[in-house]
N, C-alpha and C positions, 0 to 999 in steps of 0.2 A: 617386690614392686614389679608390676607387669611392664611389658615393653610396648609402649604406645607407638602407633604409626603416624608419621607426618608425611604428607604428600607434597611433592614439589613438581610444578610444571613451569617450564621455561616459556615465557610469553613476552616478546619484545615490544609489542604495541597493543593498543586497545581496539583493534579491528574486531568487529562483532564475530565473524567466523572463528577467529583464533581464541577469543575469550570464551565463546560458547563451547568449543571443543575442550578447552582447558578445564572449565567448570565441570563439564560432564565427566572428564577423566578423573577429577578429584573424587567424585561420588563413586565411580566404578572402582577405583583403587581402594576405597574404604569399605567396599561391600555392597555398593549399589544404593540407589535412592530409597528402595523399600526397607533398607536397614534403619533409616532415619525417619521416614515419613510414610504415612498411609494415605491412600486416595481419599479425598474429602477433608483432609486436615487443613485447618487454618494455620498458616506459617508466617510468623513475623520475620521479615528480613530486616535486621537491625544494622544499618550502615553507620559510618561515622559522619554525621552531619553536625559538625561543631559550630559552623558559621557559614552564611551564604557567600561562597567564593567559587569562581569558575574552575573547571576541571584542570586547567593548565597550572593552577597553583598547588595541586596535590594536597590540598587541605582536607578534602572530603573523599570518601570512597568513590571511585570512578563510576560514572553512570553505566558504562558497558558491563561492569562486573555485576551491578545490581540488576539491570534489565535482563541479562542473559541467565542469571540465576532464577529470576522470576519466570522467564519464558520456559525454562526447563521444568520448573515445578508445575506450571500451568499444563504443559503437555503431559505430565505424569498424572494429573488429575487432582492436584492439591490446590488450595486457595491461598496464594501468597498475598501479603500486603506489606507495605513499606512504612516504617514508623520510627520516629526518634524524638528526642526532646533537646534540641540544640542549645548550647550555652548562650548563643546570641540569636535573636529573631525566632523563627519557627520552622517547622519541617517544610512548609509549603514554599517559603522563600528560598530555602536551600535547594529544593527540587527545581525551582525556576532558575536559580543561578547555574545549575548544571544542565539546563536546557533539556529536561527529561519529561516534561509534561505530556507532549504529544505521544511519545513512545509508550508511556504508561497508560494513557487513555486507550490507545489501540489494543493493548494487552488486557485492558479492563482490570488493572491492578490498583487497588485503592491505596491512598496515602493517608496516614493518620498521625496526629500529634500524640506523643506519649504523655498523656495527662491523666486526670482522674486518679490521683494517687490513693493507694490503699496501704494502711500501716501493716508492715511485715516485720517479723523478728528475724534478724540477720546475724549469722555467725555464732561463735561459741558464747559470746557475751549477750546474745539476744538483743542486740541494738535495734531499736525501732526506727525503720526507714520507710519513707513513703515511696513505694514502687508503683509505677503506672499500672492501673487495672487493664489497660489496653494490652500491655505485654503479658500480664498474668493470665489473661483470657485466651491467649494463643495456644493452640495444641502443641506447636513446635516452634522453637526459635533457632534461626540460623544467623550467626554472628559474622557480618561482613565488615571486617575491621580494615584500617589503613595503617601501613607501615610508616611510622613517623618518629622523629625525635620529640622529646618533651622536656621543657625547661625545668619542670618540677620532678619528673620521674625518669630522666635520662632518655628513655625511649619507651614507646607504647606500641604493642603489636596485637594483642588479643584481649586480655582481661579487662583493661580499662574501658573498652568500648561499651561494655554492658552497664557502665555507670550512667550512660544516657537513658536508662530505664528509670532512673530517679527523676521524678517530674520537676520541671522548671528550675527555679533558682534554689531549690533545696540542695542542689549540687554545690553551690557556693557556700551554703551553710556548713556542709560536711567538710569542705576544705578548712573552714574555721574551727569546727568542733574536733576534727580528727587529724588536722594537719600539723600539729606541733611535733609529732614523731612520725617519721616515714613508715615505720612498722605498723603503727595504728591505722594510718590511712590505707596502707596496702592490705591490711587484714580486712578492712571494710570493703575494699574493691573485690577482693577474693571471695568474701562472704556473699556479696551481691551476685557475683558470677555463679557461685555454687548454688545459690538459692534459685536463680533463673534457669540454670542448667541448660545452656544451648546445646542442641544436638550436634552441631558442627560449627567450626570456625574456619572461615576462608579469609586470608589476609591479602589485601591488594598491595603488592610491591612491584607492580609493573613500572609505575613511576612512584617513587617514595619521596619522603621529605627529610632532609637533614638540616643542620644548623638550628636556628632558634624556633623549633617547633613548639606546640602543635599547630600554629596558625601562620606565623611569619617566616617560616623556614624556606629553604630552597628546594624546588622540585628537581629531582634528578632521576634518570632512568636506572632501574635495577633489573627489571625483566623477569620477575618471578610472581607466581601465585603460590601461597603456602596454605595447607589445610590440615585439619585433624580434629579429633574430639578431645584431646588433652591440650588445653591452651598453654600450659607451661612448657610442654614439649615443643609446641609451635613457636613459642617465644624464644626458647633455647636455640632452635634451628635458625630463627631470624637473626639472633646474635652472631651465629656462625657465619651467616652470609655477608655480614659487614664488619667482621673482626672485632666484635664487642665481647668482653668477658661477661658471661651470664651473671656472675656475682656482682657486677656493677649496676645491674638493673634492680631497683628496689622491689618491684613486684616479684621477680624470680627469687630474690634473696628471702623475702618473707614467705613465699610459697615453700621454699626448701625448709625453712624453720618450722613451718606448721604442717609439713607432710602432705602438701597439696600438689598433685601433678608430678611430672618427671622432668628433672633438669639435668640428667646425666646423659650426655651425648652417646655414650657407649651402650646405653639401653634403648635408645630411640631408633626405630626402624624407619628408614627413608624409602618411600615408594614413589614411582614415577621417574622423573629425571634425577640424576645423581647430584650431590653437592659439588659445586665447582672446585677444581683444584686450586684455582687462583681467585680467592674471595676479594670483595671490595675492601681496600685498605685505607681509603681516603674519605670514609663516611664521617662527616663532621658532627660531633655532638653539640648540644646546646650548652651555653653557660648556665649553670644551675641557679635557680631562684627558690625561695622557700615555698613549701607546699601550702603552708597555712595562709589563708586570707585574713586580713584584719577585719574587724567588725565594720569599719568604715567602708572597706572595699566591698563587703557583702551588701551593705545598704546601697552604695552607688550602683552596684551591678544590678540589683533588683529594680531600682528606679530607671536605669537605662533600658532594661528589658521591657518594662511596662510602657515606656515611651515608644520603643521600636514596634511593639505589638499594636499599640494604639494607632500609630501612623500607618502600619500595614493594613489594619482593619478598615480605617477611614478611606484609604486609597482604593481598596477593593470594593467598598460600598459605592464610592463615587463612579467607578467604571462598571458597576453592575456585574462584578465577577466574584462575588463571595460564594465560592463553590467548594464542596467537599466531595471529591470523586472517589 
């Protein structure tokens, strides 16, 4: 097995200069932008936009990380756009909750909903999954994940963020169809990640979430950005930062069983800032709940999403702001 590189940059706040410097450093440590992207490429920046909550909640990838990555790519000559398919509401309301609209307009960076699913064969079992054609049409994907606890999967760092490329409420269906066994669900998540094959993952852990994540947890400062092209190596390093045993993370456990990625700290090269001698030891995990959604839960979730989207559309029409920039 090769020795993957995971980059660490210490970053204690979201001030734009610090984040811009840290993002640029990640690319430089991994071989430079040109290793991942060519000028003229359309680049999907895939943040974690699970639900429209303000940045202080640490529910979503922080806007500074998204905007400064987009700015760096624009300056390089690429064509970045931001897209996701949130579990609740839509990408535009998530952008608004993070107060990112004006910055993105100034940069001329488009925002898109990850919709228009295309049937794709995923994993060794050739499971048919509806993946957004918006994601599939991008030349390159950069995964901008959030460091969070997760009630169903203990914690999520890199791999699960690409599940957002499954359009709309199909995500709830897959919780029902594959959620009976953690290994089955995690194999699906890994299969989707491998199929989409992001060029790079950058994990926002400047402010992380512990407790009952991924939505209602506690925002707490950690002060790190973590990056790399091997998501399992990145997840393993994330575990090290908060004193979690990697084998306690279902995604890492399944990845080891299936031979995906590297979860051996002795084989992972750390570039940039060194791992701290005194790691966080009071990072609170969530009380576990079943991965599998009931059929009733899926139906309720779909109805709720339809109502939210309808209300959002009506409101925009009323104020004459139905725009797609």
